[in-house]
matplotlib code that plots the C-alpha trace (Angstrom):
import matplotlib.pyplot as plt

x = [97.3, 93.8, 90.5, 86.9, 85.1, 83.4, 80.0, 76.7, 76.8, 80.1, 78.9, 75.7, 77.9, 80.0, 76.8, 75.5, 78.8, 78.9, 75.2, 75.8, 78.8, 76.7, 78.9, 77.7, 79.0, 80.2, 81.3, 84.9, 84.7, 83.1, 85.8, 88.5, 86.8, 86.5, 90.2, 91.2, 89.0, 90.6, 94.2, 96.3, 99.4, 98.6, 98.6, 99.6, 97.3, 99.6, 99.2, 95.5, 95.3, 97.5, 95.3, 92.2, 93.4, 92.4, 88.8, 88.5, 90.7, 89.3, 90.1, 92.5, 95.2, 93.9, 90.5, 92.2, 94.1, 91.0, 88.9, 91.5, 91.8, 88.0, 87.9, 90.6, 88.6, 85.5, 87.3, 86.8, 90.6, 93.6, 96.5, 99.8, 102.6, 105.7, 108.9, 110.7, 108.3, 105.3, 101.8, 100.0, 96.4, 94.9, 91.2, 91.4, 88.9, 90.1, 92.5, 95.9, 99.5, 102.1, 105.4, 107.5, 110.4, 113.3, 114.7, 111.8, 109.3, 106.5, 103.9, 102.2, 99.3, 100.1, 97.6, 98.8, 95.8, 98.0, 99.5, 96.1, 94.8, 98.0, 98.0, 99.8, 102.6, 101.4, 103.7, 101.4, 98.8, 101.2, 101.4, 97.7, 94.7, 95.3, 92.6, 93.9, 97.1, 99.1, 102.5, 105.0, 107.7, 110.6, 112.9, 113.6, 110.7, 111.3, 111.8, 114.5, 116.1, 116.3, 117.8, 120.4, 121.3, 121.0]
y = [14.4, 15.6, 14.0, 14.7, 17.8, 18.0, 16.2, 17.9, 16.6, 18.2, 21.5, 21.4, 20.7, 23.7, 25.8, 24.6, 25.5, 29.0, 29.6, 28.6, 31.0, 33.8, 34.1, 34.1, 31.3, 33.5, 32.2, 33.0, 31.0, 28.1, 28.2, 28.2, 25.2, 23.3, 23.9, 22.6, 19.6, 18.5, 19.3, 16.6, 18.6, 20.8, 24.1, 27.5, 30.5, 31.7, 28.4, 28.4, 32.0, 31.1, 28.1, 30.2, 33.4, 32.3, 31.4, 34.2, 37.1, 39.5, 37.3, 39.1, 37.2, 38.8, 37.2, 33.8, 34.4, 35.6, 32.7, 30.1, 31.7, 31.6, 28.0, 27.1, 28.7, 26.8, 23.5, 23.1, 23.0, 22.6, 25.0, 23.2, 25.2, 23.4, 24.3, 27.1, 26.8, 28.4, 27.8, 25.1, 24.0, 20.5, 19.8, 16.1, 15.5, 12.0, 11.4, 11.3, 12.5, 14.0, 13.0, 16.0, 15.7, 17.7, 18.2, 19.1, 20.1, 17.8, 16.9, 13.6, 12.2, 9.3, 7.0, 5.2, 3.6, 1.8, 5.2, 6.8, 4.1, 3.6, 4.4, 7.6, 7.6, 8.5, 11.5, 13.2, 13.6, 15.8, 18.2, 18.6, 17.1, 15.8, 16.9, 15.3, 13.7, 14.8, 13.4, 14.8, 12.6, 14.3, 12.6, 12.1, 11.1, 8.3, 10.7, 12.7, 9.4, 8.2, 11.5, 11.5, 7.8, 7.0]
z = [27.0, 26.8, 27.7, 26.7, 27.6, 31.0, 30.9, 31.8, 35.3, 36.0, 34.5, 36.6, 39.7, 38.8, 38.4, 41.8, 43.5, 41.9, 42.8, 46.4, 46.5, 45.0, 41.9, 38.3, 36.0, 33.2, 29.8, 30.8, 34.0, 32.1, 29.4, 32.1, 33.8, 30.6, 29.8, 33.3, 32.9, 29.6, 30.7, 32.4, 32.6, 35.6, 33.8, 35.2, 34.8, 32.0, 30.1, 30.5, 29.2, 26.2, 25.3, 25.5, 23.8, 20.3, 21.2, 23.8, 22.6, 25.1, 28.1, 30.4, 32.3, 35.5, 34.9, 34.6, 37.9, 39.7, 38.4, 39.4, 42.8, 43.2, 42.0, 44.5, 47.4, 46.3, 46.1, 42.3, 41.7, 43.8, 43.8, 43.6, 45.3, 44.1, 45.8, 43.9, 41.0, 39.5, 40.8, 38.9, 39.0, 39.3, 38.5, 39.2, 42.1, 42.8, 45.8, 44.3, 44.7, 42.4, 40.8, 39.8, 37.4, 38.8, 35.3, 32.9, 35.7, 34.4, 37.0, 36.8, 38.9, 41.1, 42.8, 45.9, 47.8, 50.3, 51.4, 51.5, 53.9, 55.9, 59.6, 60.4, 63.0, 66.6, 66.6, 64.0, 66.7, 68.6, 65.6, 64.9, 63.1, 59.5, 57.1, 53.9, 52.5, 49.6, 48.7, 46.3, 44.9, 43.1, 40.6, 36.9, 34.6, 32.1, 29.3, 31.1, 32.3, 28.8, 27.6, 30.3, 29.8, 33.5]

ax = plt.figure().add_subplot(projection="3d")
ax.plot(x, y, z, "-o")
ax.set_aspect("equal")
plt.show()
């Protein structure tokens, strides 16, 4: 599933973040950002590289990795470290969680406002200070359920 290209406000925001960090917004970085913004499948660096290789044949996979790492450090994207899986990237800035299919490995955004606003158990305070919440739910997606006749 794809959405429209990033709007001018999003691109200006990216420029501001890069300027404040002292890095140049190259055409490669902008292309990677645009691809992330139109992708809803939480792509890996390899997938992003493959999607851009036709329009940017000189784009090196290392450039994609470094750009995504930089974007993660700047808070532009979130790195998803899925257990025993590849690293994926998420450009959705809205508070959300993820459903991961244990069969096909699809990752879907999940919005759960009640969870986000819920009171955390008192025992959490003995562990440390929570900065943000992210929940991963693992199971079979509808497509895989249908295919397995469960």
